[in-house]
C-alpha positions in Angstrom: 22.9 -21.4 12.1 24.0 -18.2 10.4 24.9 -18.8 6.8 25.6 -15.1 6.0 28.8 -14.6 4.1 31.0 -11.6 3.4 33.4 -11.0 0.6 37.1 -10.6 1.4 39.5 -9.4 -1.2 43.1 -10.4 -0.4 46.1 -8.2 -0.6 48.1 -8.5 -3.8 50.3 -11.6 -3.9 53.9 -10.7 -3.5 54.9 -13.1 -6.3 52.3 -12.6 -9.0 50.6 -9.4 -7.9 47.1 -10.8 -8.3 44.3 -10.4 -5.7 41.8 -13.1 -4.9 38.2 -12.8 -3.7 37.1 -15.2 -1.0 33.8 -15.7 0.7 34.1 -15.8 4.5 31.3 -16.7 6.9 30.1 -13.8 9.0 31.5 -15.5 12.1 35.0 -16.0 10.5 35.2 -12.4 9.4 34.0 -11.1 12.8 36.3 -13.2 14.8 39.4 -12.5 12.6 38.7 -8.7 12.6 38.4 -8.8 16.4 42.0 -10.1 16.6 41.5 -13.8 16.9 44.4 -15.6 15.3 43.4 -16.8 11.9 44.0 -20.5 12.7 41.5 -20.1 15.6 39.0 -17.9 13.6 39.0 -20.3 10.7 40.0 -23.7 12.0 38.1 -25.6 9.2 40.1 -24.0 6.4 43.4 -25.5 5.3 46.6 -23.7 6.2 47.4 -22.7 2.6 43.9 -21.1 2.3 44.4 -19.2 5.6 47.7 -17.9 4.3 46.0 -16.7 1.1 43.4 -14.9 3.2 45.9 -13.4 5.5 48.7 -12.4 3.2 47.4 -12.8 -0.4 50.1 -15.4 -1.3 48.5 -18.1 -3.5 49.4 -21.7 -2.6 50.8 -22.3 -6.1 53.0 -19.1 -5.8 54.2 -20.3 -2.4 55.1 -23.8 -3.8 57.0 -22.3 -6.7 59.0 -20.0 -4.4 59.6 -22.4 -1.5 58.7 -25.9 -2.6 55.6 -27.9 -1.5 54.3 -27.5 2.0 55.0 -30.4 4.3 
């Protein structure tokens, strides 16, 4: 099993303007960069974490703007 990781720096959050650094597995990064939908490329990550990776929006910023996720 490949345990190689790669560092991903998110886009700036549209609410707080902070970026976040996240470690992705090599397979997650490769699959996502190849165009696989993020939910398929990273099925073991929670939806709020995938949103953070994809858009840069922090879960707490999302909740403050739109209320808690269902």
